[in-house]
N, CA, C, O and the ligand as a Tripos MOL2 file, in Angstrom:
@<TRIPOS>MOLECULE
protein
  293   291    74     0     0
PROTEIN
NO_CHARGES

@<TRIPOS>ATOM
      1 N          91.7520  114.1830  124.1470 N.3       1 MET1
      2 CA         92.6700  113.1250  123.7600 C.3       1 MET1
      3 C          94.0840  113.6690  123.7070 C.2       1 MET1
      4 O          94.4060  114.5480  122.9080 O.2       1 MET1
      5 N          94.8820  113.1450  124.5410 N.am      2 HIS2
      6 CA         96.2640  113.6290  124.5770 C.3       2 HIS2
      7 C          97.2040  112.5960  123.9790 C.2       2 HIS2
      8 O          97.3560  111.4850  124.4850 O.2       2 HIS2
      9 N          97.8060  112.9900  122.9240 N.am      3 THR3
     10 CA         98.7300  112.0870  122.2580 C.3       3 THR3
     11 C         100.1550  112.5980  122.4390 C.2       3 THR3
     12 O         100.4900  113.7360  122.1130 O.2       3 THR3
     13 N         100.9310  111.7460  122.9470 N.am      4 ASN4
     14 CA        102.3380  112.1250  123.0740 C.3       4 ASN4
     15 C         103.0650  111.7970  121.7800 C.2       4 ASN4
     16 O         103.3160  110.6360  121.4580 O.2       4 ASN4
     17 N         103.3800  112.8060  121.0840 N.am      5 ASN5
     18 CA        103.9060  112.6000  119.7390 C.3       5 ASN5
     19 C         105.3670  112.9960  119.6460 C.2       5 ASN5
     20 O         105.7910  113.6260  118.6780 O.2       5 ASN5
     21 N         106.1080  112.6340  120.6260 N.am      6 SER6
     22 CA        107.5080  113.0730  120.6200 C.3       6 SER6
     23 C         108.4590  111.9270  120.2920 C.2       6 SER6
     24 O         109.4660  111.6920  120.9600 O.2       6 SER6
     25 N         108.0910  111.2510  119.2570 N.am      7 GLU7
     26 CA        109.0040  110.1910  118.8240 C.3       7 GLU7
     27 C         110.3260  110.7860  118.3460 C.2       7 GLU7
     28 O         110.3600  111.7290  117.5560 O.2       7 GLU7
     29 N         111.3490  110.2350  118.8220 N.am      8 LYS8
     30 CA        112.6400  110.7300  118.3470 C.3       8 LYS8
     31 C         113.0930  109.9050  117.1540 C.2       8 LYS8
     32 O         113.0640  108.6740  117.1520 O.2       8 LYS8
     33 N         113.4970  110.6260  116.1760 N.am      9 GLU9
     34 CA        113.9910  109.9170  115.0070 C.3       9 GLU9
     35 C         115.4100  109.4500  115.2690 C.2       9 GLU9
     36 O         116.3380  110.2440  115.4260 O.2       9 GLU9
     37 N         115.5390  108.1880  115.3090 N.am     10 ALA10
     38 CA        116.8720  107.6480  115.5480 C.3      10 ALA10
     39 C         117.5600  107.3790  114.2190 C.2      10 ALA10
     40 O         117.4570  106.3010  113.6340 O.2      10 ALA10
     41 N         118.2400  108.3720  113.7890 N.am     11 VAL11
     42 CA        118.9540  108.2140  112.5270 C.3      11 VAL11
     43 C         120.3940  107.8120  112.8260 C.2      11 VAL11
     44 O         121.1810  108.5770  113.3840 O.2      11 VAL11
     45 N         120.6880  106.6400  112.4510 N.am     12 PRO12
     46 CA        122.0740  106.2130  112.6930 C.3      12 PRO12
     47 C         123.0610  107.0450  111.8780 C.2      12 PRO12
     48 O         122.8400  107.3400  110.7040 O.2      12 PRO12
     49 N         124.0990  107.3920  112.5050 N.am     13 ILE13
     50 CA        125.0910  108.2320  111.8200 C.3      13 ILE13
     51 C         126.2380  107.3810  111.3200 C.2      13 ILE13
     52 O         127.1750  107.0340  112.0400 O.2      13 ILE13
     53 N         126.1110  107.0730  110.0750 N.am     14 PHE14
     54 CA        127.1800  106.3000  109.4610 C.3      14 PHE14
     55 C         127.9970  107.1600  108.4960 C.2      14 PHE14
     56 O         128.9620  106.7020  107.8860 O.2      14 PHE14
     57 N         127.5900  108.3850  108.3830 N.am     15 TYR15
     58 CA        128.2820  109.2540  107.4360 C.3      15 TYR15
     59 C         129.5270  109.8440  108.0820 C.2      15 TYR15
     60 O         129.8170  109.6120  109.2550 O.2      15 TYR15
     61 N         130.2170  110.5760  107.3170 N.am     16 GLY16
     62 CA        131.3160  111.3410  107.8930 C.3      16 GLY16
     63 C         132.6580  110.6750  107.7850 C.2      16 GLY16
     64 O         133.6800  111.3360  107.5980 O.2      16 GLY16
     65 N         132.6590  109.3880  107.9000 N.am     17 LYS17
     66 CA        133.9800  108.7390  107.8450 C.3      17 LYS17
     67 C         134.1150  107.8710  106.6130 C.2      17 LYS17
     68 O         134.8920  106.9170  106.5720 O.2      17 LYS17
     69 N         133.3470  108.2270  105.6310 N.am     18 ARG18
     70 CA        133.3430  107.3580  104.4460 C.3      18 ARG18
     71 C         134.1780  107.9390  103.3280 C.2      18 ARG18
     72 O         134.0870  109.1230  103.0050 O.2      18 ARG18
     73 N         134.9680  107.1080  102.7640 N.am     19 ALA19
     74 CA        135.6850  107.4460  101.5230 C.3      19 ALA19
     75 C         136.4270  108.7620  101.6330 C.2      19 ALA19
     76 O         136.5520  109.5080  100.6610 O.2      19 ALA19
     77 N         136.9030  109.0270  102.7990 N.am     20 LYS20
     78 CA        137.6960  110.2480  102.9470 C.3      20 LYS20
     79 C         139.0110  110.1200  102.1890 C.2      20 LYS20
     80 O         139.4730  111.0420  101.5170 O.2      20 LYS20
     81 N         139.5760  108.9550  102.3280 N.am     21 GLU21
     82 CA        140.8770  108.7700  101.6900 C.3      21 GLU21
     83 C         140.7080  108.0440  100.3650 C.2      21 GLU21
     84 O         140.7290  106.8160  100.2820 O.2      21 GLU21
     85 N         140.5420  108.8480   99.3510 N.am     22 GLU22
     86 CA        140.4840  108.2350   98.0380 C.3      22 GLU22
     87 C         141.8800  107.8220   97.6300 C.2      22 GLU22
     88 O         142.8440  108.5800   97.7370 O.2      22 GLU22
     89 N         141.9470  106.6390   97.1770 N.am     23 GLU23
     90 CA        143.2650  106.1750   96.7790 C.3      23 GLU23
     91 C         143.6740  106.8280   95.4730 C.2      23 GLU23
     92 O         143.0080  106.7090   94.4450 O.2      23 GLU23
     93 N         144.7620  107.5000   95.5550 N.am     24 ILE24
     94 CA        145.2820  108.1460   94.3540 C.3      24 ILE24
     95 C         146.2800  107.1970   93.7060 C.2      24 ILE24
     96 O         147.3930  106.9960   94.1930 O.2      24 ILE24
     97 N         145.8570  106.6420   92.6320 N.am     25 GLU25
     98 CA        146.7420  105.7100   91.9560 C.3      25 GLU25
     99 C         147.6950  106.4700   91.0500 C.2      25 GLU25
    100 O         147.3110  107.3600   90.2900 O.2      25 GLU25
    101 N         148.9020  106.0940   91.1610 N.am     26 ASN26
    102 CA        149.8970  106.7280   90.3050 C.3      26 ASN26
    103 C         150.0980  105.8990   89.0490 C.2      26 ASN26
    104 O         151.0090  105.0760   88.9540 O.2      26 ASN26
    105 N         149.2490  106.1330   88.1230 N.am     27 ILE27
    106 CA        149.3720  105.4090   86.8710 C.3      27 ILE27
    107 C         150.2220  106.2240   85.9140 C.2      27 ILE27
    108 O         149.8930  107.3540   85.5530 O.2      27 ILE27
    109 N         151.3030  105.6230   85.5250 N.am     28 LEU28
    110 CA        152.1830  106.3380   84.6100 C.3      28 LEU28
    111 C         151.8040  106.0090   83.1720 C.2      28 LEU28
    112 O         151.6210  104.8510   82.7970 O.2      28 LEU28
    113 N         151.6980  107.0450   82.4070 N.am     29 VAL29
    114 CA        151.3880  106.8470   80.9970 C.3      29 VAL29
    115 C         152.4230  107.5840   80.1580 C.2      29 VAL29
    116 O         152.9540  108.6230   80.5510 O.2      29 VAL29
    117 N         152.6840  107.0240   79.0190 N.am     30 ASP30
    118 CA        153.5870  107.7090   78.0970 C.3      30 ASP30
    119 C         152.9360  109.0120   77.6420 C.2      30 ASP30
    120 O         151.8640  109.0120   77.0370 O.2      30 ASP30
    121 N         153.5840  110.0810   77.9370 N.am     31 THR31
    122 CA        153.0140  111.3860   77.6640 C.3      31 THR31
    123 C         153.9550  112.1760   76.7730 C.2      31 THR31
    124 O         155.1680  112.2100   76.9780 O.2      31 THR31
    125 N         153.3610  112.8010   75.7890 N.am     32 GLU32
    126 CA        154.1770  113.6250   74.9070 C.3      32 GLU32
    127 C         154.4170  114.9760   75.5730 C.2      32 GLU32
    128 O         153.4790  115.6830   75.9430 O.2      32 GLU32
    129 N         155.6470  115.3030   75.7090 N.am     33 ILE33
    130 CA        155.9940  116.5660   76.3540 C.3      33 ILE33
    131 C         156.9930  117.3160   75.4860 C.2      33 ILE33
    132 O         157.5300  116.7810   74.5170 O.2      33 ILE33
    133 N         157.2210  118.5370   75.8500 N.am     34 TYR34
    134 CA        158.3070  119.3000   75.2570 C.3      34 TYR34
    135 C         159.2710  119.6740   76.3610 C.2      34 TYR34
    136 O         158.8890  120.2500   77.3790 O.2      34 TYR34
    137 N         160.5210  119.3370   76.1410 N.am     35 SER35
    138 CA        161.5150  119.6690   77.1580 C.3      35 SER35
    139 C         162.5430  120.6140   76.5700 C.2      35 SER35
    140 O         162.7940  120.6360   75.3650 O.2      35 SER35
    141 N         163.1180  121.3820   77.4530 N.am     36 CYS36
    142 CA        164.0730  122.4120   77.0470 C.3      36 CYS36
    143 C         165.3110  121.7720   76.4190 C.2      36 CYS36
    144 O         165.7930  120.7330   76.8720 O.2      36 CYS36
    145 N         165.8050  122.4100   75.3810 N.am     37 ILE37
    146 CA        167.0040  121.8580   74.7410 C.3      37 ILE37
    147 C         168.2480  122.1380   75.5680 C.2      37 ILE37
    148 O         169.3010  121.5450   75.3330 O.2      37 ILE37
    149 N         168.1330  123.0240   76.5180 N.am     38 ASP38
    150 CA        169.2710  123.3280   77.3780 C.3      38 ASP38
    151 C         169.3810  122.2460   78.4520 C.2      38 ASP38
    152 O         168.4700  122.0490   79.2550 O.2      38 ASP38
    153 N         170.5090  121.5590   78.4440 N.am     39 ASP39
    154 CA        170.6650  120.4500   79.3770 C.3      39 ASP39
    155 C         170.6580  120.8990   80.8270 C.2      39 ASP39
    156 O         170.2690  120.1370   81.7120 O.2      39 ASP39
    157 N         171.0730  122.0960   81.0710 N.am     40 SER40
    158 CA        171.1480  122.5720   82.4450 C.3      40 SER40
    159 C         169.8100  123.1280   82.9290 C.2      40 SER40
    160 O         169.6800  123.5680   84.0720 O.2      40 SER40
    161 N         168.8310  123.0990   82.0460 N.am     41 CYS41
    162 CA        167.5250  123.6430   82.3970 C.3      41 CYS41
    163 C         166.5500  122.4910   82.5910 C.2      41 CYS41
    164 O         166.5530  121.5220   81.8320 O.2      41 CYS41
    165 N         165.7220  122.6090   83.6110 N.am     42 ILE42
    166 CA        164.7670  121.5340   83.8840 C.3      42 ILE42
    167 C         163.3960  121.8370   83.2980 C.2      42 ILE42
    168 O         162.4260  121.1270   83.5630 O.2      42 ILE42
    169 N         163.3240  122.8820   82.5100 N.am     43 GLY43
    170 CA        162.0310  123.2890   81.9900 C.3      43 GLY43
    171 C         161.4400  122.2930   81.0140 C.2      43 GLY43
    172 O         162.1190  121.7980   80.1140 O.2      43 GLY43
    173 N         160.1770  122.0120   81.2060 N.am     44 TRP44
    174 CA        159.4620  121.1720   80.2540 C.3      44 TRP44
    175 C         157.9780  121.3980   80.4460 C.2      44 TRP44
    176 O         157.5520  121.9050   81.4840 O.2      44 TRP44
    177 N         157.1930  121.0290   79.4570 N.am     45 MET45
    178 CA        155.7510  121.1700   79.5480 C.3      45 MET45
    179 C         155.0770  119.9900   78.8920 C.2      45 MET45
    180 O         155.5850  119.4110   77.9320 O.2      45 MET45
    181 N         153.9540  119.6550   79.4160 N.am     46 ARG46
    182 CA        153.1380  118.6790   78.7010 C.3      46 ARG46
    183 C         152.6770  119.2910   77.3900 C.2      46 ARG46
    184 O         152.4520  120.4970   77.2840 O.2      46 ARG46
    185 N         152.5460  118.4340   76.4080 N.am     47 LYS47
    186 CA        152.1580  118.9390   75.0940 C.3      47 LYS47
    187 C         150.8140  119.6650   75.1480 C.2      47 LYS47
    188 O         150.5730  120.6290   74.4220 O.2      47 LYS47
    189 N         149.9500  119.1680   76.0350 N.am     48 ASP48
    190 CA        148.6300  119.7800   76.1290 C.3      48 ASP48
    191 C         148.6880  121.2260   76.6100 C.2      48 ASP48
    192 O         147.8040  122.0280   76.3110 O.2      48 ASP48
    193 N         149.7400  121.5440   77.3580 N.am     49 PHE49
    194 CA        149.8030  122.8680   77.9590 C.3      49 PHE49
    195 C         150.8810  123.7490   77.3450 C.2      49 PHE49
    196 O         151.1740  124.8430   77.8280 O.2      49 PHE49
    197 N         151.4520  123.2440   76.2820 N.am     50 VAL50
    198 CA        152.5960  123.9580   75.7370 C.3      50 VAL50
    199 C         152.1350  125.2700   75.0930 C.2      50 VAL50
    200 O         151.0060  125.3890   74.6170 O.2      50 VAL50
    201 N         153.0250  126.2260   75.0940 N.am     51 THR51
    202 CA        152.6890  127.5110   74.4910 C.3      51 THR51
    203 C         152.8590  127.4240   72.9770 C.2      51 THR51
    204 O         153.5140  126.5170   72.4620 O.2      51 THR51
    205 N         152.2740  128.3590   72.2920 N.am     52 ASP52
    206 CA        152.2900  128.3070   70.8300 C.3      52 ASP52
    207 C         153.7000  128.4120   70.2610 C.2      52 ASP52
    208 O         154.0120  127.8010   69.2390 O.2      52 ASP52
    209 N         154.5360  129.1820   70.9200 N.am     53 ASP53
    210 CA        155.8750  129.3920   70.3780 C.3      53 ASP53
    211 C         156.8600  128.3050   70.7990 C.2      53 ASP53
    212 O         158.0240  128.3280   70.4010 O.2      53 ASP53
    213 N         156.3920  127.3620   71.5980 N.am     54 LEU54
    214 CA        157.2290  126.2430   72.0280 C.3      54 LEU54
    215 C         158.5100  126.6930   72.7080 C.2      54 LEU54
    216 O         159.5750  126.1090   72.5070 O.2      54 LEU54
    217 N         158.3960  127.7050   73.4900 N.am     55 LEU55
    218 CA        159.5770  128.1760   74.2060 C.3      55 LEU55
    219 C         159.5140  127.7500   75.6670 C.2      55 LEU55
    220 O         158.4460  127.6680   76.2750 O.2      55 LEU55
    221 N         160.6960  127.4840   76.2020 N.am     56 CYS56
    222 CA        160.7840  127.0130   77.5660 C.3      56 CYS56
    223 C         160.2350  128.0520   78.5460 C.2      56 CYS56
    224 O         160.6000  129.2250   78.4740 O.2      56 CYS56
    225 N         159.3690  127.6300   79.4510 N.am     57 PRO57
    226 CA        158.8130  128.5700   80.4320 C.3      57 PRO57
    227 C         159.8490  129.0270   81.4500 C.2      57 PRO57
    228 O         159.6550  130.0320   82.1340 O.2      57 PRO57
    229 N         160.9410  128.2930   81.5460 N.am     58 MET58
    230 CA        161.9510  128.6260   82.5390 C.3      58 MET58
    231 C         162.9840  129.6060   81.9890 C.2      58 MET58
    232 O         163.3150  130.6020   82.6320 O.2      58 MET58
    233 N         163.4850  129.3120   80.7950 N.am     59 CYS59
    234 CA        164.6120  130.1130   80.3010 C.3      59 CYS59
    235 C         164.3510  130.7040   78.9300 C.2      59 CYS59
    236 O         165.1290  131.5400   78.4690 O.2      59 CYS59
    237 N         163.2890  130.3000   78.2700 N.am     60 GLY60
    238 CA        162.9790  130.9030   76.9880 C.3      60 GLY60
    239 C         163.6560  130.2310   75.8050 C.2      60 GLY60
    240 O         163.4980  130.6620   74.6630 O.2      60 GLY60
    241 N         164.4060  129.1810   76.0800 N.am     61 ASN61
    242 CA        165.0100  128.4310   74.9960 C.3      61 ASN61
    243 C         163.9590  127.6330   74.2360 C.2      61 ASN61
    244 O         162.8050  127.5260   74.6530 O.2      61 ASN61
    245 N         164.3850  127.0880   73.1320 N.am     62 GLU62
    246 CA        163.4740  126.2160   72.4100 C.3      62 GLU62
    247 C         163.2990  124.9070   73.1550 C.2      62 GLU62
    248 O         164.1230  124.5250   73.9850 O.2      62 GLU62
    249 N         162.2180  124.2400   72.8430 N.am     63 MET63
    250 CA        161.9840  122.9390   73.4440 C.3      63 MET63
    251 C         161.7820  121.9230   72.3410 C.2      63 MET63
    252 O         161.3690  122.2600   71.2320 O.2      63 MET63
    253 N         162.0780  120.6810   72.6580 N.am     64 MET64
    254 CA        161.8400  119.6430   71.6680 C.3      64 MET64
    255 C         160.9690  118.5470   72.2660 C.2      64 MET64
    256 O         160.9800  118.2910   73.4700 O.2      64 MET64
    257 N         160.2220  117.9190   71.3860 N.am     65 SER65
    258 CA        159.2690  116.9310   71.8610 C.3      65 SER65
    259 C         159.9820  115.6850   72.3680 C.2      65 SER65
    260 O         161.0920  115.3570   71.9480 O.2      65 SER65
    261 N         159.3180  115.0200   73.2650 N.am     66 GLU66
    262 CA        159.9320  113.8970   73.9640 C.3      66 GLU66
    263 C         158.7930  113.1120   74.5960 C.2      66 GLU66
    264 O         157.7330  113.6550   74.9090 O.2      66 GLU66
    265 N         159.0380  111.8370   74.7730 N.am     67 ILE67
    266 CA        158.0440  111.0140   75.4540 C.3      67 ILE67
    267 C         158.5210  110.7430   76.8640 C.2      67 ILE67
    268 O         159.6570  110.3170   77.0740 O.2      67 ILE67
    269 N         157.6670  110.9840   77.8140 N.am     68 ARG68
    270 CA        158.0460  110.7830   79.1990 C.3      68 ARG68
    271 C         156.8990  110.0750   79.9250 C.2      68 ARG68
    272 O         155.7240  110.3000   79.6330 O.2      68 ARG68
    273 N         157.2650  109.2270   80.8660 N.am     69 GLU69
    274 CA        156.2220  108.5710   81.6490 C.3      69 GLU69
    275 C         155.7970  109.4890   82.7830 C.2      69 GLU69
    276 O         156.5880  109.8430   83.6570 O.2      69 GLU69
    277 N         154.5380  109.8590   82.7430 N.am     70 LEU70
    278 CA        154.0320  110.7930   83.7380 C.3      70 LEU70
    279 C         152.7470  110.2750   84.3270 C.2      70 LEU70
    280 O         152.0320  109.5010   83.6900 O.2      70 LEU70
    281 N         152.4470  110.6990   85.5510 N.am     71 PRO71
    282 CA        151.1740  110.2970   86.1470 C.3      71 PRO71
    283 C         150.0060  110.7820   85.3090 C.2      71 PRO71
    284 O         150.0170  111.8920   84.7780 O.2      71 PRO71
    285 N         149.0270  109.9510   85.2060 N.am     72 LYS72
    286 CA        147.8550  110.3080   84.4090 C.3      72 LYS72
    287 C         147.1500  111.4860   85.0370 C.2      72 LYS72
    288 O         147.0650  111.5980   86.2600 O.2      72 LYS72
    289 N         146.6410  112.3700   84.1870 N.am     73 ILE73
    290 CA        145.8740  113.5000   84.7110 C.3      73 ILE73
    291 C         144.5130  113.5430   84.0930 C.2      73 ILE73
    292 O         143.7190  114.4280   84.4100 O.2      73 ILE73
    293 ZN        164.8120  126.0380   79.5850 Zn       74 ZN74
@<TRIPOS>BOND
     1     1     2 1
     2     2     3 1
     3     3     4 2
     4     3     5 am
     5     5     6 1
     6     6     7 1
     7     7     8 2
     8     7     9 am
     9     9    10 1
    10    10    11 1
    11    11    12 2
    12    11    13 am
    13    13    14 1
    14    14    15 1
    15    15    16 2
    16    15    17 am
    17    17    18 1
    18    18    19 1
    19    19    20 2
    20    19    21 am
    21    21    22 1
    22    22    23 1
    23    23    24 2
    24    23    25 am
    25    25    26 1
    26    26    27 1
    27    27    28 2
    28    27    29 am
    29    29    30 1
    30    30    31 1
    31    31    32 2
    32    31    33 am
    33    33    34 1
    34    34    35 1
    35    35    36 2
    36    35    37 am
    37    37    38 1
    38    38    39 1
    39    39    40 2
    40    39    41 am
    41    41    42 1
    42    42    43 1
    43    43    44 2
    44    43    45 am
    45    45    46 1
    46    46    47 1
    47    47    48 2
    48    47    49 am
    49    49    50 1
    50    50    51 1
    51    51    52 2
    52    51    53 am
    53    53    54 1
    54    54    55 1
    55    55    56 2
    56    55    57 am
    57    57    58 1
    58    58    59 1
    59    59    60 2
    60    59    61 am
    61    61    62 1
    62    62    63 1
    63    63    64 2
    64    63    65 am
    65    65    66 1
    66    66    67 1
    67    67    68 2
    68    67    69 am
    69    69    70 1
    70    70    71 1
    71    71    72 2
    72    71    73 am
    73    73    74 1
    74    74    75 1
    75    75    76 2
    76    75    77 am
    77    77    78 1
    78    78    79 1
    79    79    80 2
    80    79    81 am
    81    81    82 1
    82    82    83 1
    83    83    84 2
    84    83    85 am
    85    85    86 1
    86    86    87 1
    87    87    88 2
    88    87    89 am
    89    89    90 1
    90    90    91 1
    91    91    92 2
    92    91    93 am
    93    93    94 1
    94    94    95 1
    95    95    96 2
    96    95    97 am
    97    97    98 1
    98    98    99 1
    99    99   100 2
   100    99   101 am
   101   101   102 1
   102   102   103 1
   103   103   104 2
   104   103   105 am
   105   105   106 1
   106   106   107 1
   107   107   108 2
   108   107   109 am
   109   109   110 1
   110   110   111 1
   111   111   112 2
   112   111   113 am
   113   113   114 1
   114   114   115 1
   115   115   116 2
   116   115   117 am
   117   117   118 1
   118   118   119 1
   119   119   120 2
   120   119   121 am
   121   121   122 1
   122   122   123 1
   123   123   124 2
   124   123   125 am
   125   125   126 1
   126   126   127 1
   127   127   128 2
   128   127   129 am
   129   129   130 1
   130   130   131 1
   131   131   132 2
   132   131   133 am
   133   133   134 1
   134   134   135 1
   135   135   136 2
   136   135   137 am
   137   137   138 1
   138   138   139 1
   139   139   140 2
   140   139   141 am
   141   141   142 1
   142   142   143 1
   143   143   144 2
   144   143   145 am
   145   145   146 1
   146   146   147 1
   147   147   148 2
   148   147   149 am
   149   149   150 1
   150   150   151 1
   151   151   152 2
   152   151   153 am
   153   153   154 1
   154   154   155 1
   155   155   156 2
   156   155   157 am
   157   157   158 1
   158   158   159 1
   159   159   160 2
   160   159   161 am
   161   161   162 1
   162   162   163 1
   163   163   164 2
   164   163   165 am
   165   165   166 1
   166   166   167 1
   167   167   168 2
   168   167   169 am
   169   169   170 1
   170   170   171 1
   171   171   172 2
   172   171   173 am
   173   173   174 1
   174   174   175 1
   175   175   176 2
   176   175   177 am
   177   177   178 1
   178   178   179 1
   179   179   180 2
   180   179   181 am
   181   181   182 1
   182   182   183 1
   183   183   184 2
   184   183   185 am
   185   185   186 1
   186   186   187 1
   187   187   188 2
   188   187   189 am
   189   189   190 1
   190   190   191 1
   191   191   192 2
   192   191   193 am
   193   193   194 1
   194   194   195 1
   195   195   196 2
   196   195   197 am
   197   197   198 1
   198   198   199 1
   199   199   200 2
   200   199   201 am
   201   201   202 1
   202   202   203 1
   203   203   204 2
   204   203   205 am
   205   205   206 1
   206   206   207 1
   207   207   208 2
   208   207   209 am
   209   209   210 1
   210   210   211 1
   211   211   212 2
   212   211   213 am
   213   213   214 1
   214   214   215 1
   215   215   216 2
   216   215   217 am
   217   217   218 1
   218   218   219 1
   219   219   220 2
   220   219   221 am
   221   221   222 1
   222   222   223 1
   223   223   224 2
   224   223   225 am
   225   225   226 1
   226   226   227 1
   227   227   228 2
   228   227   229 am
   229   229   230 1
   230   230   231 1
   231   231   232 2
   232   231   233 am
   233   233   234 1
   234   234   235 1
   235   235   236 2
   236   235   237 am
   237   237   238 1
   238   238   239 1
   239   239   240 2
   240   239   241 am
   241   241   242 1
   242   242   243 1
   243   243   244 2
   244   243   245 am
   245   245   246 1
   246   246   247 1
   247   247   248 2
   248   247   249 am
   249   249   250 1
   250   250   251 1
   251   251   252 2
   252   251   253 am
   253   253   254 1
   254   254   255 1
   255   255   256 2
   256   255   257 am
   257   257   258 1
   258   258   259 1
   259   259   260 2
   260   259   261 am
   261   261   262 1
   262   262   263 1
   263   263   264 2
   264   263   265 am
   265   265   266 1
   266   266   267 1
   267   267   268 2
   268   267   269 am
   269   269   270 1
   270   270   271 1
   271   271   272 2
   272   271   273 am
   273   273   274 1
   274   274   275 1
   275   275   276 2
   276   275   277 am
   277   277   278 1
   278   278   279 1
   279   279   280 2
   280   279   281 am
   281   281   282 1
   282   282   283 1
   283   283   284 2
   284   283   285 am
   285   285   286 1
   286   286   287 1
   287   287   288 2
   288   287   289 am
   289   289   290 1
   290   290   291 1
   291   291   292 2
@<TRIPOS>SUBSTRUCTURE
     1 MET1         2 RESIDUE 1 A MET
     2 HIS2         6 RESIDUE 1 A HIS
     3 THR3        10 RESIDUE 1 A THR
     4 ASN4        14 RESIDUE 1 A ASN
     5 ASN5        18 RESIDUE 1 A ASN
     6 SER6        22 RESIDUE 1 A SER
     7 GLU7        26 RESIDUE 1 A GLU
     8 LYS8        30 RESIDUE 1 A LYS
     9 GLU9        34 RESIDUE 1 A GLU
    10 ALA10       38 RESIDUE 1 A ALA
    11 VAL11       42 RESIDUE 1 A VAL
    12 PRO12       46 RESIDUE 1 A PRO
    13 ILE13       50 RESIDUE 1 A ILE
    14 PHE14       54 RESIDUE 1 A PHE
    15 TYR15       58 RESIDUE 1 A TYR
    16 GLY16       62 RESIDUE 1 A GLY
    17 LYS17       66 RESIDUE 1 A LYS
    18 ARG18       70 RESIDUE 1 A ARG
    19 ALA19       74 RESIDUE 1 A ALA
    20 LYS20       78 RESIDUE 1 A LYS
    21 GLU21       82 RESIDUE 1 A GLU
    22 GLU22       86 RESIDUE 1 A GLU
    23 GLU23       90 RESIDUE 1 A GLU
    24 ILE24       94 RESIDUE 1 A ILE
    25 GLU25       98 RESIDUE 1 A GLU
    26 ASN26      102 RESIDUE 1 A ASN
    27 ILE27      106 RESIDUE 1 A ILE
    28 LEU28      110 RESIDUE 1 A LEU
    29 VAL29      114 RESIDUE 1 A VAL
    30 ASP30      118 RESIDUE 1 A ASP
    31 THR31      122 RESIDUE 1 A THR
    32 GLU32      126 RESIDUE 1 A GLU
    33 ILE33      130 RESIDUE 1 A ILE
    34 TYR34      134 RESIDUE 1 A TYR
    35 SER35      138 RESIDUE 1 A SER
    36 CYS36      142 RESIDUE 1 A CYS
    37 ILE37      146 RESIDUE 1 A ILE
    38 ASP38      150 RESIDUE 1 A ASP
    39 ASP39      154 RESIDUE 1 A ASP
    40 SER40      158 RESIDUE 1 A SER
    41 CYS41      162 RESIDUE 1 A CYS
    42 ILE42      166 RESIDUE 1 A ILE
    43 GLY43      170 RESIDUE 1 A GLY
    44 TRP44      174 RESIDUE 1 A TRP
    45 MET45      178 RESIDUE 1 A MET
    46 ARG46      182 RESIDUE 1 A ARG
    47 LYS47      186 RESIDUE 1 A LYS
    48 ASP48      190 RESIDUE 1 A ASP
    49 PHE49      194 RESIDUE 1 A PHE
    50 VAL50      198 RESIDUE 1 A VAL
    51 THR51      202 RESIDUE 1 A THR
    52 ASP52      206 RESIDUE 1 A ASP
    53 ASP53      210 RESIDUE 1 A ASP
    54 LEU54      214 RESIDUE 1 A LEU
    55 LEU55      218 RESIDUE 1 A LEU
    56 CYS56      222 RESIDUE 1 A CYS
    57 PRO57      226 RESIDUE 1 A PRO
    58 MET58      230 RESIDUE 1 A MET
    59 CYS59      234 RESIDUE 1 A CYS
    60 GLY60      238 RESIDUE 1 A GLY
    61 ASN61      242 RESIDUE 1 A ASN
    62 GLU62      246 RESIDUE 1 A GLU
    63 MET63      250 RESIDUE 1 A MET
    64 MET64      254 RESIDUE 1 A MET
    65 SER65      258 RESIDUE 1 A SER
    66 GLU66      262 RESIDUE 1 A GLU
    67 ILE67      266 RESIDUE 1 A ILE
    68 ARG68      270 RESIDUE 1 A ARG
    69 GLU69      274 RESIDUE 1 A GLU
    70 LEU70      278 RESIDUE 1 A LEU
    71 PRO71      282 RESIDUE 1 A PRO
    72 LYS72      286 RESIDUE 1 A LYS
    73 ILE73      290 RESIDUE 1 A ILE
    74 ZN74       293 GROUP 0 **** ****
């Protein structure tokens, strides 16, 4: 008995091009940050990432808290 058992599995290929481009929504939320007290310095940090001494990462000056609209993270 000879059985030809070479059925090809026809798997449709629908993968690969799906959801590649996730839409990145820029949702701005009021975020507490610390910004440098030096007006000429652009240094600031999110409160979540601020250092213990609250010093500016750019120039080492003090920073003060401030509310800024930032993209959600
Ligand atoms: Zn600074």
